[in-house]
N, C-alpha and C positions, 0 to 999 in steps of 0.2 A: 584660835587662831594663835601663831606660835610668834612674840616677839624677844629679839634678843635682849639679854640683862645689859648688856654696853651697846652704843653706836655710837659712831661720830657725825657731827650734823654742828651747824655755825652756832656761836654763840655768841649773841647783843653784847653783852658785855667785857669779856677780851676780843671781841673785832677779829675773830679767827675762825676755825672749824677746832671742834677738842672733841674730846671721848665724853659723851653723859653717859650718867648708869640712870636704867631706865627700873620703875616702879609704878603701878597700877594706883590709881587715885582711891583715897579711901574719905571718908567723911569725917568730918570731928564730932567731937561731942555737943550735943545740942546747947544755946544756953538759956537757963530757966527763966532769964528776965528778961529775954528779947522783948523789942516792944511786941511783933508777932505772936509770942507765946502769950505775952498780955495781954491782947485783945483780942483773941482766941478765948482763954481763960474766962474773961469777961462776955462772951456773946454766949458760950457753953452753961454759964450757973441759971439757975432759978428754973423757970417750966420752959418749953419749948421744943426740946428734944436736939438733935444735931442738928446745927445749925448750916450744912450743905450735905446735900446726898452721898450717901456713901460710893463710892465706887463698886459694883459686882461684877460686870467681867473686863479682862482687858483684852482688848485686840492682837499686841503685839506679844510675840514671846521672844524678843530678844531685847536688851539693851544696850545704850551707847556706853564704850567703855572709854571711860579717860585714861591716859599716860602720862604720866609726869616724869619729867628730865632733869636728872640733877650734874650740873658742871663737876667734872673733878679737878678745873684748877680753881674756880672761883666759886662754888656751889651757888652758881644762880640755878633758880627752879625755873619751870617753864614747862607748859600742859602740851598739848598735841591734842588735837581736836578727836572727840569720841569717835570710835566708828562704831556699827553697829554690828554685835558679835552674841555670840551664845557666852563664852568661854575664853578669858585672854589667860594662856599660857607665858610665861615669862622663862626662856630658856639661858643657858649657859652658854 
């Protein structure tokens, strides 16, 4: 699916319609000392193997792609609901 690089939509901080720059959401780096990672490491150590069954087959062929919008006036950032598609292409 093609998405425009710039689009006009409502900015709740400016309280008016402004131009937003569009980018694809990218996951940040994991924190090694987050509680979930510590809990997972604790359950993994010792005998007993993998704590949850590994997923072998995947049913879906597409993923929900999230789109990040940043206001050009006040730099307010928001995200659009994920659309299920194979590839997101941001066009000029």
